[in-house]
C-alpha positions as CSV (number, residue, x, y, z in Angstrom):
1,M,-17.4,2.4,6.1
2,F,-15.8,3.3,10.0
3,I,-13.6,0.0,9.9
4,T,-12.2,0.8,6.3
5,L,-11.7,4.5,7.5
6,I,-10.3,3.0,11.0
7,I,-7.7,1.1,8.8
8,F,-7.1,3.7,6.3
9,I,-6.2,6.2,8.5
10,F,-4.5,4.0,10.6
11,I,-2.1,3.1,7.4
12,L,-1.4,6.7,6.4
13,G,0.2,7.4,9.9
14,L,1.9,4.4,10.2
15,L,3.5,5.1,6.7
16,V,4.6,9.3,7.2
17,F,5.3,8.4,11.2
18,V,8.3,5.4,9.8
19,H,9.5,8.2,7.2
20,E,9.8,10.6,10.2
21,F,11.4,8.2,12.3
22,G,14.3,7.7,9.7
23,H,15.0,11.4,9.4
24,F,14.9,11.3,13.5
25,W,16.9,8.3,13.8
26,V,19.8,9.0,12.2
27,A,19.8,12.9,12.5
28,K,19.7,11.8,16.2
29,R,23.0,10.0,15.4
30,V,24.8,11.9,13.1
31,G,24.5,15.2,16.1
32,V,22.2,17.1,14.9
33,K,19.5,18.3,17.6
34,V,15.9,17.5,17.0
35,H,13.5,19.8,18.5
36,E,10.8,17.8,18.8
37,F,9.7,14.3,17.2
38,A,5.6,14.4,17.1
39,F,3.7,12.1,16.2
40,G,0.4,13.1,14.7
41,F,-0.7,16.8,13.9
42,K,-1.8,19.5,16.5
43,P,-3.4,19.6,18.6
44,R,-1.3,18.4,20.9
45,L,-2.4,15.5,23.3
46,V,0.3,14.7,25.6
47,S,4.2,15.8,25.2
48,W,7.4,14.8,27.7
49,K,10.5,16.1,27.3
50,R,13.9,14.2,26.8
51,G,17.6,14.7,25.7
52,G,17.0,18.0,24.5
53,T,14.1,16.7,22.3
54,E,10.4,17.2,23.1
55,Y,8.3,14.1,22.0
56,A,4.7,14.6,21.2
57,I,1.8,12.7,20.7
58,N,-1.6,14.2,18.9
59,A,-5.0,14.1,18.5
60,I,-4.5,13.9,14.3
61,P,-3.0,10.4,13.5
62,L,-2.1,11.5,9.5
63,G,1.4,11.1,10.1
64,G,4.3,12.9,12.2
65,Y,7.0,15.6,11.5
66,V,10.4,16.2,13.1
67,K,12.1,19.9,13.6
68,L,15.7,19.6,13.4
69,E,17.7,22.5,14.1
70,G,19.0,25.1,11.5
71,E,16.8,22.8,8.9
72,S,16.4,26.2,6.4
73,E,19.1,28.6,8.1
74,D,22.4,28.0,9.5
75,S,22.2,29.0,13.0
76,G,25.1,29.0,14.1
77,K,24.5,26.4,16.9
78,A,26.0,23.3,17.8
79,G,24.1,20.6,16.3
80,S,22.8,22.5,13.3
81,F,21.4,20.6,10.5
82,L,23.0,22.8,7.6
83,A,25.9,23.1,9.5
84,Q,26.5,19.3,8.7
85,S,28.9,17.9,6.2
86,V,27.1,17.1,2.9
87,G,27.5,13.6,3.1
88,K,25.8,13.4,6.7
89,R,22.5,16.0,5.5
90,A,22.3,13.4,2.8
91,L,21.7,10.4,5.2
92,I,19.4,12.2,7.1
93,L,17.4,13.5,4.1
94,I,17.7,9.6,2.4
95,A,16.6,8.0,5.8
96,G,13.2,8.7,5.8
97,V,12.8,6.8,2.1
98,L,15.1,3.8,3.1
99,M,12.8,3.3,6.2
100,N,9.2,3.0,4.0
101,L,11.2,0.4,2.0
102,V,12.3,-1.5,4.9
103,L,8.9,-1.7,6.3
104,A,8.0,-2.4,2.6
105,W,10.3,-5.7,3.0
106,L,9.0,-6.1,6.6
107,L,5.2,-5.9,5.7
108,L,5.9,-8.6,2.0
109,T,7.9,-11.0,4.4
110,M,4.8,-11.6,6.6
111,S,3.0,-11.3,3.9
112,Y,4.5,-14.1,1.7
113,I,4.5,-16.1,5.2
114,I,1.0,-15.6,5.6
115,G,-0.4,-15.4,2.1
116,S,-2.1,-13.2,-0.3
117,Y,-4.0,-12.7,-3.0
118,P,-1.4,-11.0,-5.6
119,L,-1.8,-7.2,-5.6
120,S,0.8,-6.8,-8.4
121,M,2.1,-8.5,-11.7
122,T,4.8,-9.7,-10.3
123,Y,4.0,-11.0,-7.0
124,H,3.0,-14.7,-7.6
125,K,6.0,-14.9,-9.8
126,H,9.1,-15.2,-8.1
127,P,11.4,-18.1,-7.2
128,G,10.4,-19.6,-4.4
129,V,6.4,-18.5,-4.3
130,I,4.1,-21.1,-3.7
131,N,1.3,-20.4,-6.1
132,E,-2.2,-22.4,-4.7
133,G,-5.0,-22.3,-7.9
134,G,-8.5,-21.8,-6.2
135,V,-11.4,-21.1,-7.8
136,I,-13.0,-18.0,-6.5
137,V,-16.9,-17.8,-5.1
138,V,-18.0,-14.4,-7.1
139,D,-22.1,-14.7,-6.2
140,V,-23.8,-16.9,-3.8
141,K,-27.3,-16.9,-4.5
142,P,-30.2,-16.9,-2.3
143,N,-31.5,-20.0,-0.5
144,S,-29.0,-22.0,-2.8
145,P,-27.0,-25.1,-1.5
146,A,-23.9,-22.7,-1.1
147,E,-25.9,-20.5,1.0
148,T,-27.1,-22.8,3.2
149,A,-23.8,-24.1,3.7
150,G,-22.2,-21.2,4.5
151,I,-20.0,-20.6,1.7
152,Q,-19.7,-16.8,1.2
153,S,-18.5,-14.6,-1.8
154,G,-14.6,-14.1,-1.7
155,D,-14.2,-17.8,-0.7
156,A,-11.6,-19.6,-2.6
157,I,-12.6,-23.4,-3.6
158,L,-9.6,-25.3,-3.4
159,E,-10.9,-29.3,-3.1
160,I,-14.0,-30.4,-3.8
161,N,-14.1,-34.1,-2.4
162,G,-10.4,-34.3,-2.1
163,E,-9.8,-33.5,-5.7
164,P,-7.6,-29.9,-6.3
165,I,-9.4,-27.5,-7.9
166,T,-7.5,-25.0,-10.2
167,E,-10.1,-24.3,-12.6
168,T,-14.1,-23.1,-12.9
169,Q,-14.6,-25.4,-15.5
170,T,-14.1,-28.4,-13.1
171,V,-15.9,-27.1,-10.6
172,T,-18.9,-27.0,-13.1
173,D,-17.9,-30.5,-14.4
174,R,-18.0,-32.3,-10.5
175,I,-20.9,-30.5,-9.0
176,K,-22.8,-31.6,-12.0
177,E,-21.6,-35.4,-11.5
178,L,-22.4,-35.2,-8.0
179,S,-25.6,-34.0,-8.1
180,G,-28.2,-35.2,-6.0
181,Q,-25.2,-36.3,-3.8
182,E,-23.2,-34.5,-0.3
183,I,-20.0,-33.4,-1.0
184,T,-17.6,-31.8,1.0
185,V,-15.9,-28.5,-0.3
186,K,-12.4,-27.1,1.0
187,L,-12.5,-23.3,1.4
188,L,-9.7,-20.2,1.6
189,R,-11.2,-17.7,3.9
190,K,-9.2,-14.9,5.3
191,D,-6.4,-17.0,5.0
192,M,-8.6,-19.8,7.0
193,K,-8.8,-23.1,5.2
194,F,-11.9,-25.3,6.4
195,D,-14.3,-27.8,5.0
196,T,-18.2,-27.7,4.5
197,K,-20.7,-29.7,2.9
198,A,-23.2,-29.5,0.8
199,T,-25.8,-31.5,-2.1
200,P,-26.4,-30.3,-5.4
201,R,-29.5,-30.2,-6.8
202,V,-30.9,-32.5,-9.5
203,N,-32.9,-29.6,-11.0
204,P,-31.6,-26.3,-10.0
205,P,-33.7,-23.2,-11.0
206,M,-33.0,-21.4,-14.4
207,G,-29.6,-19.7,-14.2
208,E,-28.3,-20.8,-10.7
209,G,-26.5,-24.2,-11.0
210,A,-26.8,-27.3,-9.3
211,L,-24.8,-25.4,-6.2
212,G,-26.0,-21.7,-6.9
213,I,-22.5,-20.0,-7.2
214,G,-20.8,-18.3,-9.7
215,T,-17.8,-18.2,-9.5
216,G,-13.7,-17.2,-10.9
217,V,-9.9,-18.2,-11.2
218,S,-8.0,-16.4,-7.9
219,I,-4.3,-17.6,-6.6
220,H,-3.3,-17.5,-3.3
221,S,0.7,-17.0,-2.9
222,R,3.2,-17.6,0.0
223,A,6.3,-19.0,0.3
224,L,8.2,-21.1,2.9
225,W,9.4,-18.9,6.2
226,Y,13.1,-19.0,5.1
227,K,12.3,-17.9,1.7
228,A,10.2,-15.4,2.1
229,P,12.9,-12.7,3.4
230,Y,14.3,-13.0,-0.3
231,V,11.3,-12.9,-2.2
232,A,9.9,-9.9,-0.3
233,L,13.5,-8.4,-1.3
234,L,12.8,-9.7,-4.9
235,E,9.1,-8.5,-4.7
236,L,10.1,-5.3,-3.2
237,G,13.0,-4.4,-6.2
238,S,9.9,-5.8,-9.0
239,E,7.1,-2.6,-6.8
240,I,10.1,-0.4,-7.0
241,Q,10.5,-0.4,-10.7
242,S,7.4,-0.7,-11.4
243,A,6.6,2.5,-9.6
244,F,9.3,4.6,-11.2
245,I,7.9,3.3,-14.8
246,G,4.7,4.3,-14.0
247,F,5.1,7.4,-12.9
248,I,7.3,8.4,-15.8
249,G,4.8,6.8,-17.8
250,F,1.9,8.9,-15.9
251,V,4.2,12.1,-17.0
252,Q,4.7,11.1,-20.8
253,Q,0.9,10.6,-21.1
254,L,-0.2,13.9,-19.0
255,V,1.9,15.9,-20.5
256,V,2.4,14.7,-24.7
257,K,-1.9,13.4,-24.8
258,Q,-3.0,15.5,-22.0
259,E,-5.2,12.5,-20.9
260,V,-4.8,11.2,-17.5
261,N,-3.6,7.2,-17.1
262,K,-7.3,5.4,-15.4
263,D,-4.9,2.9,-13.3
264,V,-3.5,5.8,-11.6
265,S,-4.9,6.3,-8.2
266,G,-4.2,9.0,-5.4
267,I,-5.4,9.4,-2.0
268,V,-9.3,9.0,-2.6
269,G,-8.3,5.9,-4.9
270,I,-6.4,4.6,-2.0
271,G,-8.9,5.0,0.6
272,A,-11.4,3.1,-1.7
273,A,-9.0,0.2,-2.5
274,T,-8.5,0.0,1.6
275,G,-12.0,-0.8,1.9
276,I,-11.7,-3.7,-0.8
277,V,-8.3,-5.4,0.3
278,R,-9.3,-5.6,4.2
279,R,-12.2,-8.0,2.8
280,L,-9.2,-10.4,1.4
281,G,-7.7,-11.3,4.6
282,I,-4.4,-9.3,6.4
283,G,-2.2,-11.1,3.7
284,P,-3.5,-9.1,1.0
285,L,-3.7,-6.0,3.5
286,L,0.1,-6.2,4.6
287,A,0.8,-6.1,0.9
288,F,-1.4,-3.4,0.0
289,T,0.4,-1.5,2.8
290,A,3.5,-2.8,1.6
291,L,2.5,-1.1,-2.2
292,I,1.6,2.0,-0.8
293,S,5.1,2.4,1.5
294,T,7.1,1.5,-1.7
295,N,5.2,3.9,-3.7
296,L,5.4,6.6,-1.2
297,A,8.9,6.0,-1.2
298,V,9.6,6.6,-4.7
299,I,7.4,9.5,-5.1
300,N,9.6,11.2,-2.2
301,I,13.0,10.5,-3.8
302,L,12.4,12.6,-6.6
303,P,14.2,15.8,-7.4
304,F,11.4,17.9,-6.8
305,L,11.4,20.3,-3.6
306,P,9.8,20.2,-0.7
307,L,10.6,16.4,-1.5
308,D,13.7,14.7,0.1
309,G,14.6,14.2,-3.6
310,G,14.8,18.0,-4.2
311,H,16.9,18.6,-1.0
312,L,19.3,15.7,-2.2
313,L,19.8,17.2,-5.5
314,F,21.1,20.9,-3.9
315,V,23.1,18.9,-1.7
316,G,24.1,16.9,-4.5
317,L,24.9,20.6,-6.2
318,E,26.6,21.6,-3.7
319,A,28.8,19.0,-3.3
320,L,30.1,19.0,-7.5
321,R,30.0,23.2,-6.9
322,R,31.8,23.1,-3.5
323,K,29.5,25.7,-2.5
324,P,25.5,25.9,-1.5
325,V,23.0,26.6,-4.6
326,A,22.0,30.1,-3.8
327,Q,18.9,30.4,-1.5
328,M,16.6,32.8,-4.2
329,Y,17.5,29.5,-7.0
330,R,16.0,27.5,-4.1
331,Q,13.2,29.1,-3.4
332,W,12.4,29.7,-6.9
333,F,12.9,25.8,-7.5
334,S,10.4,25.2,-4.4
335,M,7.9,26.9,-5.4
336,A,7.8,25.6,-8.8
337,G,8.1,22.1,-7.6
338,L,5.1,23.6,-4.8
339,A,3.1,24.0,-7.9
340,A,3.7,20.8,-9.8
341,I,2.3,18.4,-6.4
342,M,-0.3,20.8,-6.4
343,L,-1.1,20.3,-9.8
344,L,-0.7,16.2,-9.6
345,F,-2.4,16.1,-6.6
346,V,-5.6,17.3,-8.2
347,I,-6.0,16.0,-11.3
348,V,-4.7,12.5,-9.9
349,T,-7.6,13.3,-7.1
350,Y,-10.5,14.2,-10.1
351,Q,-9.4,11.1,-12.1
352,D,-10.4,9.4,-8.8
353,V,-13.6,11.2,-7.8
354,L,-14.6,10.1,-11.5
355,N,-13.2,6.7,-11.5
356,F,-15.4,5.8,-7.9
357,A,-18.3,7.9,-9.1
358,L,-17.9,9.6,-5.4
359,V,-20.6,12.6,-6.9
360,D,-23.3,10.1,-6.9
361,R,-22.6,8.2,-4.2
362,I,-22.5,11.6,-2.3
363,K,-25.4,12.5,-3.8
364,Q,-27.4,8.9,-3.0
365,L,-26.4,9.3,1.0
366,F,-28.3,12.3,0.8
367,S,-31.4,11.3,-0.7
């Protein structure tokens, strides 16, 4: 659990830091003064100043933040954010979202090169993807030939005596035919392929089977290194589309039916899923992080203050009206948006608590 927590914190920290770095980098390039760029949240561990910007590393590694000159009110000083043109401000605002998408694309590219079990409905369906059908081991009986051979739950069976395996029935048939004979099983475990030998039992205990395993079908997908960037771009597009459709469906179901889609997860659900995905290997973990980064980008582009999309909306209105929207209306819109975001956060977190039976798990810790 401790390792899962460390990985979870690292993922969140990386995604938020990359997002804030996008704002920082573009702000610097267009001439906006950046007072501070920090990784993590205070208390402060170390800081240094360069080029008029204070850089800091803080103790709580859950992201980062950027402080710009004149963010909320034009200070009249050189390099003020609000003194910039509409176009420059729009670039700064959208840079965080774009950086999350770039990160997702890079992670997906690496995931396809390494190979991963599909974590989305589209991951294995793009042109250029090589799908290796495998049968996953879901259960290993104690003191069975499989346990003796070192077969573990989560392993994928690729071959038996050199014959490719794509269906559970094939595993059952071949093991039955070869009972009493030593067989060679090619396995895939956390992106590593290896062979092991086992001798299926002629008269196994009731309900255990000759080899002593329970199986299910799985797919392992990869792409050649020179095709991976293009395949990753296709998958990124599919994930962006799915994220928007999913959010719209979530809101519709919540408003019309007063129900919460059980497939929706928040911070608690992501933490729980991290513990599951990390055991599948580095490829799935990279794909999982890319999926979160994509969803973070989509959420941030929604037209609600204080999200980036809300600020972009007001920049767009200013471009159309040729004058800024009154501060009073911005404040009203910001309070309403923040209230909506907090409400959705509470609803999704409550759903996570129900889905993962967190109350019962906490009780068990103290029982």
